[in-house]
All heavy atoms as TSV, in Angstrom:
chain	resi	resn	atom	element	x	y	z
A	1	MET	N	N	110.423	58.024	97.826
A	1	MET	CA	C	110.470	59.322	98.479
A	1	MET	C	C	109.182	59.508	99.290
A	1	MET	O	O	108.088	59.329	98.787
A	1	MET	CB	C	110.617	60.411	97.426
A	1	MET	CG	C	110.852	61.768	97.997
A	1	MET	SD	S	111.140	63.037	96.737
A	1	MET	CE	C	112.789	62.657	96.233
A	2	SER	N	N	109.303	59.834	100.531
A	2	SER	CA	C	108.127	59.964	101.381
A	2	SER	C	C	107.585	61.387	101.325
A	2	SER	O	O	108.211	62.289	100.770
A	2	SER	CB	C	108.484	59.617	102.824
A	2	SER	OG	O	109.295	60.632	103.371
A	3	LYS	N	N	106.413	61.583	101.913
A	3	LYS	CA	C	105.789	62.903	101.944
A	3	LYS	C	C	106.666	63.913	102.665
A	3	LYS	O	O	106.747	65.063	102.286
A	3	LYS	CB	C	104.437	62.836	102.632
A	3	LYS	CG	C	103.398	62.111	101.840
A	3	LYS	CD	C	102.097	62.090	102.604
A	3	LYS	CE	C	101.074	61.298	101.847
A	3	LYS	NZ	N	99.807	61.250	102.557
A	4	GLU	N	N	107.331	63.450	103.693
A	4	GLU	CA	C	108.165	64.354	104.458
A	4	GLU	C	C	109.388	64.798	103.654
A	4	GLU	O	O	109.935	65.866	103.860
A	4	GLU	CB	C	108.625	63.699	105.766
A	4	GLU	CG	C	107.505	63.442	106.737
A	4	GLU	CD	C	106.712	62.186	106.407
A	4	GLU	OE1	O	107.267	61.279	105.743
A	4	GLU	OE2	O	105.530	62.122	106.776
A	5	GLN	N	N	109.810	63.980	102.705
A	5	GLN	CA	C	110.999	64.305	101.938
A	5	GLN	C	C	110.708	65.301	100.814
A	5	GLN	O	O	111.595	65.964	100.341
A	5	GLN	CB	C	111.602	63.021	101.343
A	5	GLN	CG	C	112.185	62.127	102.398
A	5	GLN	CD	C	112.642	60.816	101.796
A	5	GLN	OE1	O	112.082	60.355	100.817
A	5	GLN	NE2	N	113.645	60.224	102.403
A	6	ASN	N	N	109.474	65.396	100.344
A	6	ASN	CA	C	109.159	66.311	99.255
A	6	ASN	C	C	107.838	67.024	99.531
A	6	ASN	O	O	106.828	66.740	98.893
A	6	ASN	CB	C	109.094	65.557	97.934
A	6	ASN	CG	C	109.147	66.500	96.768
A	6	ASN	OD1	O	108.956	67.712	96.931
A	6	ASN	ND2	N	109.395	65.956	95.596
A	7	PRO	N	N	107.865	67.969	100.474
A	7	PRO	CA	C	106.610	68.650	100.834
A	7	PRO	C	C	106.061	69.514	99.705
A	7	PRO	O	O	104.853	69.696	99.593
A	7	PRO	CB	C	107.007	69.510	102.036
A	7	PRO	CG	C	108.472	69.657	101.961
A	7	PRO	CD	C	108.983	68.431	101.257
A	8	ASN	N	N	106.928	70.033	98.839
A	8	ASN	CA	C	106.439	70.849	97.711
A	8	ASN	C	C	105.598	70.031	96.752
A	8	ASN	O	O	104.596	70.502	96.229
A	8	ASN	CB	C	107.602	71.492	96.959
A	8	ASN	CG	C	108.268	72.576	97.764
A	8	ASN	OD1	O	107.652	73.163	98.647
A	8	ASN	ND2	N	109.523	72.832	97.480
A	9	ARG	N	N	106.009	68.795	96.525
A	9	ARG	CA	C	105.252	67.913	95.630
A	9	ARG	C	C	103.873	67.614	96.219
A	9	ARG	O	O	102.876	67.621	95.508
A	9	ARG	CB	C	106.036	66.629	95.409
A	9	ARG	CG	C	105.480	65.773	94.339
A	9	ARG	CD	C	106.371	64.607	94.107
A	9	ARG	NE	N	106.005	63.954	92.865
A	9	ARG	CZ	C	106.671	63.005	92.336
A	9	ARG	NH1	N	107.781	62.576	92.907
A	9	ARG	NH2	N	106.276	62.451	91.225
A	10	GLU	N	N	103.843	67.338	97.497
A	10	GLU	CA	C	102.562	67.062	98.161
A	10	GLU	C	C	101.673	68.303	98.177
A	10	GLU	O	O	100.462	68.205	97.977
A	10	GLU	CB	C	102.786	66.568	99.590
A	10	GLU	CG	C	103.282	65.162	99.653
A	10	GLU	CD	C	102.322	64.185	98.993
A	10	GLU	OE1	O	101.106	64.264	99.255
A	10	GLU	OE2	O	102.792	63.357	98.195
A	11	LYS	N	N	102.280	69.454	98.372
A	11	LYS	CA	C	101.508	70.696	98.374
A	11	LYS	C	C	100.926	70.952	96.990
A	11	LYS	O	O	99.748	71.305	96.858
A	11	LYS	CB	C	102.400	71.865	98.781
A	11	LYS	CG	C	101.680	73.169	98.920
A	11	LYS	CD	C	102.612	74.265	99.395
A	11	LYS	CE	C	101.854	75.578	99.503
A	11	LYS	NZ	N	102.729	76.660	99.947
A	12	ALA	N	N	101.719	70.724	95.933
A	12	ALA	CA	C	101.228	70.911	94.560
A	12	ALA	C	C	100.106	69.923	94.262
A	12	ALA	O	O	99.109	70.274	93.620
A	12	ALA	CB	C	102.363	70.732	93.564
A	13	ARG	N	N	100.243	68.702	94.727
A	13	ARG	CA	C	99.198	67.695	94.516
A	13	ARG	C	C	97.910	68.108	95.226
A	13	ARG	O	O	96.819	67.972	94.660
A	13	ARG	CB	C	99.685	66.343	95.032
A	13	ARG	CG	C	98.704	65.228	94.746
A	13	ARG	CD	C	99.240	63.897	95.164
A	13	ARG	NE	N	100.401	63.592	94.313
A	13	ARG	CZ	C	101.311	62.676	94.584
A	13	ARG	NH1	N	101.237	61.972	95.688
A	13	ARG	NH2	N	102.306	62.451	93.771
A	14	ALA	N	N	98.042	68.628	96.436
A	14	ALA	CA	C	96.859	69.068	97.188
A	14	ALA	C	C	96.188	70.253	96.489
A	14	ALA	O	O	94.959	70.319	96.422
A	14	ALA	CB	C	97.255	69.442	98.613
A	15	ILE	N	N	96.976	71.158	95.934
A	15	ILE	CA	C	96.414	72.315	95.215
A	15	ILE	C	C	95.658	71.837	93.979
A	15	ILE	O	O	94.538	72.282	93.708
A	15	ILE	CB	C	97.532	73.315	94.851
A	15	ILE	CG1	C	98.029	74.015	96.110
A	15	ILE	CG2	C	97.046	74.325	93.820
A	15	ILE	CD1	C	99.290	74.846	95.909
A	16	ARG	N	N	96.249	70.907	93.221
A	16	ARG	CA	C	95.564	70.386	92.019
A	16	ARG	C	C	94.266	69.684	92.396
A	16	ARG	O	O	93.256	69.824	91.712
A	16	ARG	CB	C	96.486	69.450	91.249
A	16	ARG	CG	C	97.564	70.170	90.459
A	16	ARG	CD	C	98.231	69.231	89.470
A	16	ARG	NE	N	98.800	68.057	90.113
A	16	ARG	CZ	C	100.037	67.972	90.616
A	16	ARG	NH1	N	100.834	69.024	90.543
A	16	ARG	NH2	N	100.466	66.874	91.164
A	17	ALA	N	N	94.296	68.923	93.466
A	17	ALA	CA	C	93.087	68.217	93.911
A	17	ALA	C	C	92.006	69.230	94.286
A	17	ALA	O	O	90.831	69.067	93.931
A	17	ALA	CB	C	93.406	67.308	95.088
A	18	ARG	N	N	92.391	70.283	94.979
A	18	ARG	CA	C	91.437	71.333	95.367
A	18	ARG	C	C	90.877	72.029	94.118
A	18	ARG	O	O	89.681	72.296	94.032
A	18	ARG	CB	C	92.133	72.333	96.278
A	18	ARG	CG	C	91.211	73.071	97.206
A	18	ARG	CD	C	91.927	73.934	98.222
A	18	ARG	NE	N	93.068	73.254	98.802
A	18	ARG	CZ	C	94.239	73.832	99.053
A	18	ARG	NH1	N	94.426	75.097	98.795
A	18	ARG	NH2	N	95.234	73.162	99.574
A	19	GLN	N	N	91.735	72.300	93.144
A	19	GLN	CA	C	91.286	72.938	91.905
A	19	GLN	C	C	90.303	72.048	91.145
A	19	GLN	O	O	89.330	72.534	90.571
A	19	GLN	CB	C	92.482	73.276	91.010
A	19	GLN	CG	C	93.306	74.423	91.548
A	19	GLN	CD	C	94.585	74.626	90.767
A	19	GLN	OE1	O	95.110	73.701	90.144
A	19	GLN	NE2	N	95.110	75.833	90.800
A	20	ARG	N	N	90.554	70.734	91.141
A	20	ARG	CA	C	89.620	69.812	90.476
A	20	ARG	C	C	88.253	69.855	91.146
A	20	ARG	O	O	87.221	69.879	90.481
A	20	ARG	CB	C	90.171	68.389	90.474
A	20	ARG	CG	C	91.178	68.122	89.386
A	20	ARG	CD	C	91.443	66.635	89.252
A	20	ARG	NE	N	91.979	66.050	90.465
A	20	ARG	CZ	C	93.273	65.994	90.763
A	20	ARG	NH1	N	94.165	66.478	89.945
A	20	ARG	NH2	N	93.678	65.443	91.893
A	21	VAL	N	N	88.243	69.867	92.466
A	21	VAL	CA	C	86.974	69.910	93.200
A	21	VAL	C	C	86.245	71.219	92.903
A	21	VAL	O	O	85.042	71.225	92.635
A	21	VAL	CB	C	87.215	69.739	94.721
A	21	VAL	CG1	C	85.947	70.036	95.503
A	21	VAL	CG2	C	87.731	68.348	95.013
A	22	ILE	N	N	86.966	72.327	92.932
A	22	ILE	CA	C	86.349	73.632	92.644
A	22	ILE	C	C	85.815	73.656	91.225
A	22	ILE	O	O	84.686	74.095	90.983
A	22	ILE	CB	C	87.362	74.769	92.880
A	22	ILE	CG1	C	87.662	74.906	94.374
A	22	ILE	CG2	C	86.845	76.085	92.316
A	22	ILE	CD1	C	88.836	75.813	94.691
A	23	GLY	N	N	86.591	73.158	90.260
A	23	GLY	CA	C	86.140	73.116	88.871
A	23	GLY	C	C	84.899	72.270	88.702
A	23	GLY	O	O	83.958	72.648	87.999
A	24	ARG	N	N	84.882	71.122	89.340
A	24	ARG	CA	C	83.721	70.232	89.261
A	24	ARG	C	C	82.483	70.910	89.845
A	24	ARG	O	O	81.407	70.845	89.262
A	24	ARG	CB	C	84.036	68.929	90.004
A	24	ARG	CG	C	83.024	67.845	89.770
A	24	ARG	CD	C	83.441	66.492	90.345
A	24	ARG	NE	N	84.113	66.559	91.614
A	24	ARG	CZ	C	85.370	66.125	91.844
A	24	ARG	NH1	N	86.071	65.605	90.880
A	24	ARG	NH2	N	85.892	66.206	93.046
A	25	GLU	N	N	82.631	71.578	90.966
A	25	GLU	CA	C	81.490	72.263	91.590
A	25	GLU	C	C	81.012	73.436	90.744
A	25	GLU	O	O	79.808	73.658	90.614
A	25	GLU	CB	C	81.851	72.732	92.997
A	25	GLU	CG	C	81.882	71.604	94.004
A	25	GLU	CD	C	80.556	70.875	94.090
A	25	GLU	OE1	O	79.520	71.519	94.310
A	25	GLU	OE2	O	80.566	69.647	93.909
A	26	LEU	N	N	81.935	74.192	90.150
A	26	LEU	CA	C	81.536	75.307	89.289
A	26	LEU	C	C	80.779	74.800	88.066
A	26	LEU	O	O	79.775	75.392	87.658
A	26	LEU	CB	C	82.759	76.119	88.860
A	26	LEU	CG	C	83.381	76.984	89.939
A	26	LEU	CD1	C	84.678	77.605	89.438
A	26	LEU	CD2	C	82.419	78.070	90.386
A	27	ARG	N	N	81.242	73.688	87.470
A	27	ARG	CA	C	80.526	73.104	86.317
A	27	ARG	C	C	79.129	72.640	86.725
A	27	ARG	O	O	78.163	72.833	86.000
A	27	ARG	CB	C	81.320	71.948	85.720
A	27	ARG	CG	C	82.432	72.397	84.796
A	27	ARG	CD	C	83.021	71.215	84.062
A	27	ARG	NE	N	83.760	70.342	84.957
A	27	ARG	CZ	C	85.009	70.547	85.347
A	27	ARG	NH1	N	85.658	71.589	84.906
A	27	ARG	NH2	N	85.602	69.716	86.153
A	28	ARG	N	N	79.028	72.048	87.912
A	28	ARG	CA	C	77.729	71.557	88.389
A	28	ARG	C	C	76.772	72.743	88.582
A	28	ARG	O	O	75.616	72.694	88.153
A	28	ARG	CB	C	77.902	70.796	89.708
A	28	ARG	CG	C	76.630	70.139	90.215
A	28	ARG	CD	C	76.861	69.488	91.566
A	28	ARG	NE	N	77.226	70.452	92.598
A	28	ARG	CZ	C	76.372	71.282	93.199
A	28	ARG	NH1	N	75.111	71.260	92.882
A	28	ARG	NH2	N	76.795	72.120	94.128
A	29	ILE	N	N	77.252	73.808	89.176
A	29	ILE	CA	C	76.412	74.988	89.407
A	29	ILE	C	C	76.035	75.633	88.079
A	29	ILE	O	O	74.881	75.993	87.857
A	29	ILE	CB	C	77.141	75.989	90.325
A	29	ILE	CG1	C	77.270	75.408	91.732
A	29	ILE	CG2	C	76.419	77.327	90.355
A	29	ILE	CD1	C	78.218	76.184	92.631
A	30	TYR	N	N	77.008	75.761	87.170
A	30	TYR	CA	C	76.719	76.357	85.866
A	30	TYR	C	C	75.670	75.534	85.124
A	30	TYR	O	O	74.725	76.085	84.556
A	30	TYR	CB	C	77.992	76.465	85.019
A	30	TYR	CG	C	77.705	76.938	83.633
A	30	TYR	CD1	C	77.533	78.295	83.380
A	30	TYR	CD2	C	77.564	76.036	82.579
A	30	TYR	CE1	C	77.237	78.739	82.113
A	30	TYR	CE2	C	77.263	76.473	81.307
A	30	TYR	CZ	C	77.110	77.824	81.079
A	30	TYR	OH	O	76.807	78.258	79.830
A	31	ASP	N	N	75.827	74.221	85.098
A	31	ASP	CA	C	74.866	73.361	84.407
A	31	ASP	C	C	73.471	73.526	84.984
A	31	ASP	O	O	72.490	73.560	84.239
A	31	ASP	CB	C	75.293	71.900	84.489
A	31	ASP	CG	C	76.503	71.602	83.618
A	31	ASP	OD1	O	76.825	72.427	82.728
A	31	ASP	OD2	O	77.131	70.551	83.839
A	32	ALA	N	N	73.381	73.627	86.301
A	32	ALA	CA	C	72.064	73.790	86.936
A	32	ALA	C	C	71.440	75.121	86.533
A	32	ALA	O	O	70.247	75.183	86.210
A	32	ALA	CB	C	72.200	73.696	88.457
A	33	VAL	N	N	72.224	76.180	86.517
A	33	VAL	CA	C	71.701	77.503	86.140
A	33	VAL	C	C	71.334	77.524	84.659
A	33	VAL	O	O	70.307	78.088	84.272
A	33	VAL	CB	C	72.731	78.609	86.484
A	33	VAL	CG1	C	72.315	79.943	85.894
A	33	VAL	CG2	C	72.898	78.725	87.982
A	34	ALA	N	N	72.158	76.902	83.820
A	34	ALA	CA	C	71.890	76.883	82.380
A	34	ALA	C	C	70.599	76.134	82.056
A	34	ALA	O	O	69.975	76.399	81.023
A	34	ALA	CB	C	73.066	76.263	81.635
A	35	GLN	N	N	70.182	75.234	82.915
A	35	GLN	CA	C	68.960	74.465	82.681
A	35	GLN	C	C	67.699	75.208	83.122
A	35	GLN	O	O	66.592	74.811	82.773
A	35	GLN	CB	C	69.024	73.124	83.428
A	35	GLN	CG	C	70.124	72.210	82.943
A	35	GLN	CD	C	69.939	71.831	81.482
A	35	GLN	OE1	O	68.837	71.559	81.042
A	35	GLN	NE2	N	71.024	71.853	80.715
A	36	GLU	N	N	67.866	76.275	83.880
A	36	GLU	CA	C	66.703	77.015	84.358
A	36	GLU	C	C	66.056	77.788	83.215
A	36	GLU	O	O	66.753	78.300	82.336
A	36	GLU	CB	C	67.118	78.001	85.458
A	36	GLU	CG	C	67.534	77.331	86.737
A	36	GLU	CD	C	67.897	78.334	87.819
A	36	GLU	OE1	O	67.664	79.538	87.644
A	36	GLU	OE2	O	68.421	77.887	88.845
A	37	PRO	N	N	64.744	77.893	83.211
A	37	PRO	CA	C	64.078	78.664	82.164
A	37	PRO	C	C	64.357	80.152	82.316
A	37	PRO	O	O	64.587	80.641	83.432
A	37	PRO	CB	C	62.596	78.358	82.380
A	37	PRO	CG	C	62.480	77.912	83.782
A	37	PRO	CD	C	63.806	77.312	84.161
A	38	VAL	N	N	64.324	80.852	81.187
A	38	VAL	CA	C	64.536	82.298	81.213
A	38	VAL	C	C	63.230	82.936	81.710
A	38	VAL	O	O	62.153	82.627	81.199
A	38	VAL	CB	C	64.891	82.813	79.807
A	38	VAL	CG1	C	65.045	84.323	79.816
A	38	VAL	CG2	C	66.163	82.132	79.308
A	39	PRO	N	N	63.312	83.831	82.693
A	39	PRO	CA	C	62.092	84.467	83.203
A	39	PRO	C	C	61.371	85.260	82.107
A	39	PRO	O	O	62.011	85.853	81.233
A	39	PRO	CB	C	62.616	85.412	84.300
A	39	PRO	CG	C	63.958	84.899	84.657
A	39	PRO	CD	C	64.502	84.248	83.434
A	40	ASP	N	N	60.044	85.270	82.171
A	40	ASP	CA	C	59.233	85.977	81.177
A	40	ASP	C	C	59.589	87.453	81.089
A	40	ASP	O	O	59.624	88.016	79.997
A	40	ASP	CB	C	57.745	85.831	81.503
A	40	ASP	CG	C	57.267	84.400	81.282
A	40	ASP	OD1	O	57.931	83.653	80.529
A	40	ASP	OD2	O	56.231	84.047	81.876
A	41	GLU	N	N	59.839	88.067	82.232
A	41	GLU	CA	C	60.179	89.494	82.233
A	41	GLU	C	C	61.460	89.756	81.435
A	41	GLU	O	O	61.567	90.750	80.720
A	41	GLU	CB	C	60.372	90.014	83.670
A	41	GLU	CG	C	59.129	89.980	84.514
A	41	GLU	CD	C	58.914	88.620	85.175
A	41	GLU	OE1	O	59.784	87.731	85.060
A	41	GLU	OE2	O	57.854	88.451	85.800
A	42	PHE	N	N	62.406	88.860	81.555
A	42	PHE	CA	C	63.660	89.021	80.831
A	42	PHE	C	C	63.445	88.818	79.333
A	42	PHE	O	O	64.003	89.565	78.503
A	42	PHE	CB	C	64.699	88.039	81.370
A	42	PHE	CG	C	66.073	88.257	80.827
A	42	PHE	CD1	C	66.810	89.368	81.197
A	42	PHE	CD2	C	66.639	87.351	79.944
A	42	PHE	CE1	C	68.077	89.572	80.689
A	42	PHE	CE2	C	67.901	87.552	79.430
A	42	PHE	CZ	C	68.633	88.661	79.806
A	43	MET	N	N	62.655	87.831	78.961
A	43	MET	CA	C	62.357	87.600	77.543
A	43	MET	C	C	61.622	88.798	76.962
A	43	MET	O	O	61.896	89.208	75.820
A	43	MET	CB	C	61.522	86.324	77.369
A	43	MET	CG	C	62.289	85.053	77.684
A	43	MET	SD	S	63.805	84.853	76.716
A	43	MET	CE	C	63.144	84.696	75.074
A	44	ASP	N	N	60.689	89.368	77.725
A	44	ASP	CA	C	59.968	90.555	77.263
A	44	ASP	C	C	60.938	91.717	77.041
A	44	ASP	O	O	60.859	92.425	76.032
A	44	ASP	CB	C	58.886	90.931	78.277
A	44	ASP	CG	C	58.038	92.068	77.785
A	44	ASP	OD1	O	57.567	92.016	76.629
A	44	ASP	OD2	O	57.858	93.029	78.564
A	45	LEU	N	N	61.849	91.906	77.958
A	45	LEU	CA	C	62.856	92.958	77.821
A	45	LEU	C	C	63.705	92.738	76.563
A	45	LEU	O	O	63.962	93.676	75.798
A	45	LEU	CB	C	63.734	93.001	79.068
A	45	LEU	CG	C	64.880	94.004	79.066
A	45	LEU	CD1	C	64.341	95.429	78.984
A	45	LEU	CD2	C	65.722	93.842	80.315
A	46	LEU	N	N	64.126	91.508	76.322
A	46	LEU	CA	C	64.919	91.209	75.121
A	46	LEU	C	C	64.129	91.494	73.848
A	46	LEU	O	O	64.681	92.029	72.869
A	46	LEU	CB	C	65.383	89.751	75.147
A	46	LEU	CG	C	66.427	89.405	76.206
A	46	LEU	CD1	C	66.686	87.903	76.216
A	46	LEU	CD2	C	67.717	90.154	75.962
A	47	ARG	N	N	62.839	91.147	73.840
A	47	ARG	CA	C	61.998	91.423	72.661
A	47	ARG	C	C	61.901	92.921	72.407
A	47	ARG	O	O	61.991	93.371	71.261
A	47	ARG	CB	C	60.601	90.829	72.862
A	47	ARG	CG	C	60.556	89.347	72.609
A	47	ARG	CD	C	59.108	88.832	72.658
A	47	ARG	NE	N	59.135	87.463	73.113
A	47	ARG	CZ	C	58.861	87.045	74.341
A	47	ARG	NH1	N	58.453	87.882	75.258
A	47	ARG	NH2	N	58.949	85.777	74.654
A	48	ARG	N	N	61.722	93.685	73.485
A	48	ARG	CA	C	61.630	95.143	73.321
A	48	ARG	C	C	62.946	95.729	72.814
A	48	ARG	O	O	62.955	96.627	71.959
A	48	ARG	CB	C	61.217	95.799	74.638
A	48	ARG	CG	C	59.729	95.577	74.928
A	48	ARG	CD	C	59.257	96.359	76.115
A	48	ARG	NE	N	59.647	95.610	77.315
A	48	ARG	CZ	C	59.863	96.147	78.498
A	48	ARG	NH1	N	59.760	97.443	78.682
A	48	ARG	NH2	N	60.194	95.408	79.517
A	49	ILE	N	N	64.054	95.227	73.306
A	49	ILE	CA	C	65.362	95.710	72.836
A	49	ILE	C	C	65.546	95.362	71.367
A	49	ILE	O	O	65.993	96.194	70.569
A	49	ILE	CB	C	66.500	95.110	73.701
A	49	ILE	CG1	C	66.461	95.700	75.104
A	49	ILE	CG2	C	67.857	95.340	73.043
A	49	ILE	CD1	C	67.390	95.017	76.089
A	50	ASP	N	N	65.206	94.123	70.994
A	50	ASP	CA	C	65.320	93.722	69.587
A	50	ASP	C	C	64.439	94.594	68.701
A	50	ASP	O	O	64.858	95.001	67.611
A	50	ASP	CB	C	64.930	92.249	69.418
A	50	ASP	CG	C	66.015	91.311	69.919
A	50	ASP	OD1	O	67.159	91.772	70.113
A	50	ASP	OD2	O	65.704	90.120	70.113
A	51	ALA	N	N	63.200	94.851	69.156
A	51	ALA	CA	C	62.284	95.664	68.358
A	51	ALA	C	C	62.828	97.084	68.198
A	51	ALA	O	O	62.760	97.673	67.112
A	51	ALA	CB	C	60.900	95.700	69.014
A	52	LYS	N	N	63.398	97.616	69.255
A	52	LYS	CA	C	63.967	98.955	69.191
A	52	LYS	C	C	65.177	98.981	68.247
A	52	LYS	O	O	65.340	99.919	67.458
A	52	LYS	CB	C	64.377	99.415	70.586
A	52	LYS	CG	C	64.737	100.864	70.660
A	52	LYS	CD	C	64.901	101.303	72.099
A	52	LYS	CE	C	65.143	102.796	72.137
A	52	LYS	NZ	N	65.081	103.345	73.464
A	53	ASP	N	N	66.013	97.944	68.326
A	53	ASP	CA	C	67.168	97.858	67.421
A	53	ASP	C	C	66.709	97.791	65.967
A	53	ASP	O	O	67.285	98.444	65.101
A	53	ASP	CB	C	68.017	96.626	67.747
A	53	ASP	CG	C	68.871	96.806	68.988
A	53	ASP	OD1	O	68.976	97.949	69.481
A	53	ASP	OD2	O	69.430	95.799	69.457
A	54	GLU	N	N	65.683	96.990	65.704
A	54	GLU	CA	C	65.184	96.848	64.336
A	54	GLU	C	C	64.611	98.170	63.824
A	54	GLU	O	O	64.846	98.546	62.679
A	54	GLU	CB	C	64.119	95.747	64.258
A	54	GLU	CG	C	64.689	94.353	64.355
A	54	GLU	CD	C	65.668	94.041	63.226
A	54	GLU	OE1	O	65.395	94.382	62.065
A	54	GLU	OE2	O	66.733	93.469	63.531
A	55	SER	N	N	63.873	98.880	64.668
A	55	SER	CA	C	63.303	100.156	64.233
A	55	SER	C	C	64.409	101.187	64.013
A	55	SER	O	O	64.315	102.029	63.124
A	55	SER	CB	C	62.263	100.667	65.226
A	55	SER	OG	O	62.881	101.017	66.446
A	56	GLY	N	N	65.496	101.109	64.802
A	56	GLY	CA	C	66.621	102.011	64.622
A	56	GLY	C	C	67.367	101.743	63.334
A	56	GLY	O	O	67.836	102.662	62.663
A	57	LYS	N	N	67.473	100.479	62.946
A	57	LYS	CA	C	68.156	100.121	61.702
A	57	LYS	C	C	67.362	100.592	60.490
A	57	LYS	O	O	67.922	101.019	59.489
A	57	LYS	CB	C	68.363	98.609	61.625
A	57	LYS	CG	C	69.411	98.087	62.570
A	57	LYS	CD	C	69.538	96.583	62.471
A	57	LYS	CE	C	70.500	96.061	63.527
A	57	LYS	NZ	N	70.533	94.603	63.563
A	58	LYS	N	N	66.028	100.488	60.570
A	58	LYS	CA	C	65.185	100.876	59.442
A	58	LYS	C	C	65.211	102.384	59.213
A	58	LYS	O	O	65.155	102.845	58.090
A	58	LYS	CB	C	63.750	100.416	59.677
A	58	LYS	CG	C	63.593	98.919	59.603
A	58	LYS	CD	C	62.178	98.502	59.922
A	58	LYS	CE	C	62.084	96.985	59.960
A	58	LYS	NZ	N	60.768	96.541	60.416
A	59	SER	N	N	65.328	103.151	60.312
A	59	SER	CA	C	65.281	104.606	60.169
A	59	SER	C	C	66.629	105.199	59.770
A	59	SER	O	O	66.702	106.311	59.300
A	59	SER	CB	C	64.794	105.268	61.466
A	59	SER	OG	O	65.723	105.033	62.507
A	60	SER	N	N	67.726	104.453	59.906
A	60	SER	CA	C	69.040	105.010	59.551
A	60	SER	C	C	69.463	104.684	58.140
A	60	SER	O	O	68.869	104.084	57.383
A	60	SER	CB	C	70.117	104.504	60.502
A	60	SER	OG	O	70.207	103.102	60.522
């Protein structure tokens, strides 16, 4: 069966190929971001939130 005889099959194959490329690129970007260090300002904010949560638990 040639491409001209089953255009839906070829279209589905092209969509899957595009999805694989998009998935691969998203994983690559996610991995790169996950490897970045957490900024000091953000860590400081998390520490303050944790400290506030702990003080709230002790007083209740």
